[in-house]
Structures are given as structure tokens and as C-alpha cells.
C-alpha positions, 0 to 999 in steps of 0.5 A: 885887287884882282886874283887870278888862277889860270887852269887847263895845263896838261900834257898834249901831243904835237897838233892837238888842242888845248884852251886855258881858263883863268877865272879872276875875281872882282866885281868889276873884271869887265873893265880890265884888259887882260892877256896871256903870256908864256915862259919856256925853261930858261928863256924870257916871258913873252906875249901870247895874246891880249883883249882889250876890255871892250872885247872889240880887239885881240892880238897875237905875237906872230909865233901864235896867230892864226892857229890860238885865239883869247877871248873873254866872258865878262859874265863868268869873269873867265877869259880863255886861250883856244891853242890849236895846232899845238906845236913842241916849241908851245910848250911853257907855263901859260900866264894870265895878266890884267891890266888896271881899268880901261887902259890899252891893250899893250905886248909889255909884261910890265905894263900887267899889274896883275898875274897869276902863277901859271899852267904847264901846257907840254907838246911832245912831238 
């Protein structure tokens, strides 16, 4: 079982940067593929970024490619989402998610077994 806790969300202005963190419990964090999803009001949850368990592969939604960077520090049991050049359309609740160990990374929310409660990011214009 993995417990995930996001932090770092807040109100920022367009063009600002923000780094989200997701702290995970468990001694086998380094075997879990991790991802960030987001959900805006009235919208479905959407994929943002993913990183595999060995840290040698990352991929992104087209809407954030070149602006967001996902990374992980397995020694700290933490995954990060660095968000640069933020836009009002990035406003959403951001969720951290984990798959079961050693699975292939995925863009599909159904493939993720563990979720945090989310952190609110609001970007004003």
C-alpha cells in the first residue's frame, strides 16, 4: 500500500513558475511508476506527466510539453512537477498517482492504483 501527499499548490500569476511535490510512504517507492494528473472544474481528470520507476523515461501531455518537468528523488520518496510559464488554463487540482511496482508507465488514469487527494493550482491572468 502506498500513501501519497501532494503539496505546493497556490495562487500564482500567468508566466510564473511553481513546483509541486508528492511525498510517498512505503519502502519500495523506487519501483513505482509515478504520474501527475489534473482536473479543472467541470472537466474530466487529464494526464499531465509520467516518469517510470527507473527514472530514464518521462512523457508529457502536449499541452504542457516544454513547460513542465517531472522528476523523482527515490532517496526522499518524492516526485516533483516543475511548472514554468504557467497559463490560466493550467488552473486545476493536481493529483499525484502511482502504479503497482515495475509496470510500464501510462497516460491512462485507470492504470494507476494509488492517488493523493490533490493540491489546488490557480493561475490568474
